[in-house]
N, C-alpha and C positions, 0 to 999 in steps of 0.2 A: 825587568823582572821576568817577563815572558821568555826572553832569550836566556836568562840565567837558568830557568827551569829546564829548557830544552838542552842546553849544554850539559847539565847534570844528567838528564835522562839519557843522552847519547853516551856519555862516559859510563853510565851504569850498565850498559849492554855487555860490557866485558867483565863485569863483576857478578859474583853470585848474589842472590837476593839478600842473604844475611849480611853482606858487606857493602850494600849500596849506599851511596851518599845521599843526603837529603839537601835539596836546593835551599839556599839561603832565603829565597823568596817565600818558602813555606815555613820558615822559622821566625818570621817577623813577629814581634810581641803582640801587636794589634792585628787580629785576624778574625775572619768570619768563617762559618762553615756552610758548605752545601753538600747535602747527602753524606755527611760524616767526614768530609775532606776540609782541611784548613786552607783558606785563601787570604792573602794579605788584605788588610782593611783599605789600604789606599787604592785598591782597584775600584772600590765604590766611589771614591772621591775624585780621582784624577782621570781614570781611563776606563770608562764603562765598556768600550769595545774590547779592550784588553781583558777585562774581567770575563766577558762572554766567551771570547776565544780561549782563554785559559781554562774555563770551566768545561768547555766542549772538548778541548784537545787532551786534557789530562787523562781521562779514562781511556781514550784511544791509544795514547802512548803507552800506558800501562799494559793494555792488551797486546800491543806489538811486542813489548819486552817479554811477556809471558809466552807468547807464541814462538818467539825466537828461541827461548830456552827449551821449550817443548820440542821444537824441531831438532835442536842439538842433542837432546835426550834420545830422540828416536834414532838419529844417526849412530850415536854411541852404543845404543842397545842393539841395533842391527849388527854392527861390527862385532860386538861382544858375543852375540848369539851365534854368529858365524864361527868365531873362534872356539866357542864351547862345543859346537857340532864337530868341528875339525878335531879338537882334542878327543872327543868321544869316539870318533871313527878310528883314531890312531891308538888310543889307550884302552878302548873297550868300555869305558864308563866316563861319566861326567866328572870334572874335577870337584874336590871338596871345598875349594876356595878359589875365588877369581884371580888371586895373585899367582896361581900356578900357570896362568896363561901367558905371563910375562917372562921373558921377552920373546919366546918362540912363536906365540900366536898373536900377541898384541904388543906394540912398542912400550906401552905403559898401562897401568891400571886405569880403566875408564872413570872419569870424574863426572859426578852428577852436576849439571849446570845450575841447578837450583840452590844447592848448599855447599858446593865446592868440596864435597867428600866423595869417596868412591861410590859408584853405583852399587846398590845392594844386590847380593846374590844369595838365594836360599836353595841350596842343592836338594834338600829334602822335599821341596815342593816343585822344583824345577822352574823357579821364577827369578827374574831379574827385574829390579824396580828402582824407581826414583821417588824421592819424597814429594815431588811436585811443588806447586807454587804456595802451598800453605806451610811448607818447611817442617811438616810433622811426619816422622817415620811411623807409619801405621802397620809396619810389619809385612808389607806387600799386599795389603787389603785394597782391592780395586773398587770397593763400594758397591759392587753388583748385588751382593746378598743383603746389603743394608737398605736398599731402595734409594740410594743417593742419585739424584737427577741433575746435579750441577747447580743447585739453587744457591749454594754458599761456598765461597772459596775457603772459608775457615774450616768447613767440614769436608772439603774436597779430599778424595782418597789419593793413594799413591798411584803413580803411573806404572802399570805392571805389564810385563812381557813374559809369556810362557816360552821357555826355551827347550823343554824336553819334547822330542819328537818320538812318538811311539810307532815303531815299525816292527815287522816280523823278521827282518833281516839285519845283520850287523852293519 
């Protein structure tokens, strides 16, 4: 059961959150819950050490998956921001759509690792953003004005990058 969960978790690293598989271990009909998470009932009966290990490791694995996606988002955003700046230097203005960067500045449209859709670009505000781990497109809201402090992933804001550089020279 424990091995099944980890095999699924490892396979999920290459999938967007919206397409991740659920371990069969978590789908057993008879289950109990700890802090809102389902755990197979037979952990209580047969393998108490496995139950403890499973309960401790599950949140840690989820955090690693989120951090890995966040890191990929940062890399793609930095690459895209560089392409946007290069485009602006050559064209005199920022592109109206991120697709204008392909293929001259980027090999392909950058994909958001969280939902497997293109990174969002708002040229009117100069922002590039990802929906983040709550998979909700908040229109590039980073939560700073709303007082969000990371208390809930459900209310987590988008991951936002400002790409417009204000300078006095072209």
